[in-house]
N, C-alpha and C positions, 0 to 999 in steps of 0.2 A: 503493501499500502503506500503509496506518496506522502511525505513529509509532510505537514502542517505547517513543519515550525522544526527549523535547522539551525544547529552551530558550525560555522567552521572555523576551526585554527581559533576559537575566544582563551584569550586571557584577559586579566585585570588584576591590574596593581594597585596597591596602598600606598603611597609614598615609593618603596623600594621593595615591599612585601607582597610577592607573588599571592593571590587569594586563588586564583583560576589558570593552570595552565594547557594552554594548547588544548581546549576539552573540541570532540567533535559531536556531535550530537544530533539526534535527529527524533520528531514525536510525531507519529500518524494522528490521523483525522479517529476521534472516539477512545483511544489505545488509553490507559493507567498505568504511569511512570514513577518509579518509587527509587530515589536517590537518597540510602544510606550515608551517614558518614557522624562523628564525633563534634563536639564541638572544635570549633577552627578548622573546619576540615574544607569548606570553601562553598559548601552547600547551598547554602543560602544567598552568597556573593551569585553563583552562577543563576543561582533561580530567579532573582534578580535583577542579574544579561539577559537574561529568556524573556523579561518580561516587559525589556526595556523601558527599567525601571533607572538601572545602570548602565552607564553606557561602558562597553569593555575596551578596554587599553589596546587591545590588537584583535583580530579577526570581526567574524561576523554573523550575527545573528538576521534572519527573513523569518516571516511568515508569510503563508501562502505567495511563497516567491519573490516575495520584496524586501530586499536588505533595510532593515531600519532606517542604515545611513541614510537613505533618500527620502524620507520623511522628516517632515518639518516638527518643530513642537507642538505644531497644534492636530498634524494630524498623527502622530506617534502616541499624542494623552487621547485622539478620541477612539484609536486605534485599541488602546488600554479598555477603556471605560465601554465601551462597544461590543470587542470580539473576544476581552480577557474577564477572567475573573478573578479573585481570591481569599484565597481564608487562612488567617493568623491565626499564631498560636494562641491567642487572649481575647480572637474575635473581632475587637478593635472596634463595637458598637459603639451609635453615639448614644451616651446616657438620657438626653434631656429627650430623645423621638419615645414611638412606643416601638413595641416589636416589628408592625405591620410598615412604622414610617419608613424602619433601619432596613427591613427587606424590600418596599417598592423602591430605594434609593437608587439604582442604578435605569430602574424602568423612568424617576423622575426626571434623572440628569439625562435620559435620552432624550427629551420633549414629552411622553406620556405623559395623557389628561389623569390628573390625581386620581378622577375616578375609577378610572380604567389600570391605573398603575398599583393601586390598593386591591383589586378584584385582581389581579394576575400575582401577586402578591399574599395574598389569603390563599389562594390554590394551592401554592407552592408551602406555603406554610402548614394548611391541612394535610396533604403529605407527611410532612416533618411532625407530625401529632403536636400540632404547635394552635392549632386552632380557636382553642379558648385562651389564646396568651396573645393575641391578636393587638387590644390595648394596653397590655399592659408598657410601664417604661421595661428599661430593658436594665436598670438599676435594680429592678426588684422582680428578677427570675435567678436562677439557678447556674451554674459555671457550664451546665451540661445542655441545658436551655439555651442558655447563652450561643450557644455552639454554632448550637442547631442555625440559631438564627444569621448567624455568618453565614453557613452554607445556603441557608436562603438567597441573601444577596447575593453570594455568589452567583448563584444557578439561574435566577428568577430570568434574566433577561438571554437566557438558552445562548452563552457565551460558545466561541469553539475551543476555547482551553480555561482552565481552572489550574492555576497555582497556589500551590498549600505548600505553607509553611509552618512543618507542627502540628499539624491540625488537628493533634489530639493530646496535643504535648503537656497540656495543662490539664485534664483530664482524670479523677482514678481508672482505674482499668475496665471497670463495666460498662459507665459514659462512654470511655474512651472506643469502645469494640459496639458498642449501640449507633454515636457519630458515625464512627467509619463507615461499617455496613449502611447507612443510612445516605451518607453522601457520595458514596463510590456505584451506589443503585440509584440513585438517580441523576446522576453524572450518564453512568451509560446508559439510561433509558432516554437522553434527553440526545445522546450521540457526542457528548462531551467531551473532549481531551480531557486529562491531568496528568499535571506533573508535578509532583509533592513531594519536599524533603522532609526527610524523619531520620532518628537515632534509632526507633525502634524496631527490630527485625517484623514482630508480628505485625506490624500496620506495612511493613515494606512488601510482605508477602501475600498481600492482598493485592498487589498490581501486577502488569500483564508483563513487563519488562522491568528489568529491576539494576540496580546501580550502585557502586561503591564511590564514596569519596573520599579521597586522603591526601593529603600537603599542597590542594587542590589540581589533582588528578584524577579525575573520570574513567571505572572499565565498568565495564557488562559484565554482571554475572551470569553464568547461565545455569539453570536449570538441571538440577541431577535427580 
């Protein structure tokens, strides 16, 4: 299957420290990929290069065949907003907004009418078991519920790719398993590719393809 997201010879330096070393990577439409590595391995730096948040020091990242370097700042921002979704370790929800308002944000930013955006957000929240919490402030819900809201926000606009940085790292094992199961099932049902980084082998085991990263070097793991 053709790659929807591709990195060629990507390197990233922080001063003189090389965080990402000559990485070649490809992600196909609908594929779930996991990159495992410890703290400081470079996995999060790679994720943010692939998402167009960080500009690599050298090499090229492209989406749908178009290199990021060919896009202006506004075009790159629109790409991240419209075609990508993000799930962070601690959710990064807006505490002054309701669950429904947080989930609807990508649709509102895309210009969708409030009523329509909230209707679509409500549908995906219902699929994640959050229908009864739609009008609560996110400061009033649990960690597991917050991460489900973050998943809803990442997927509500049916992005091509979701980037997940330690998506269950802040949860206990029971909540982590449940949230991950719901996240990946929903992404796969929409045909959304997922690129997630994790230190947890159990999380990585749910992916279609698995990589390890150490000292900035990415290596593909072959299932045995």
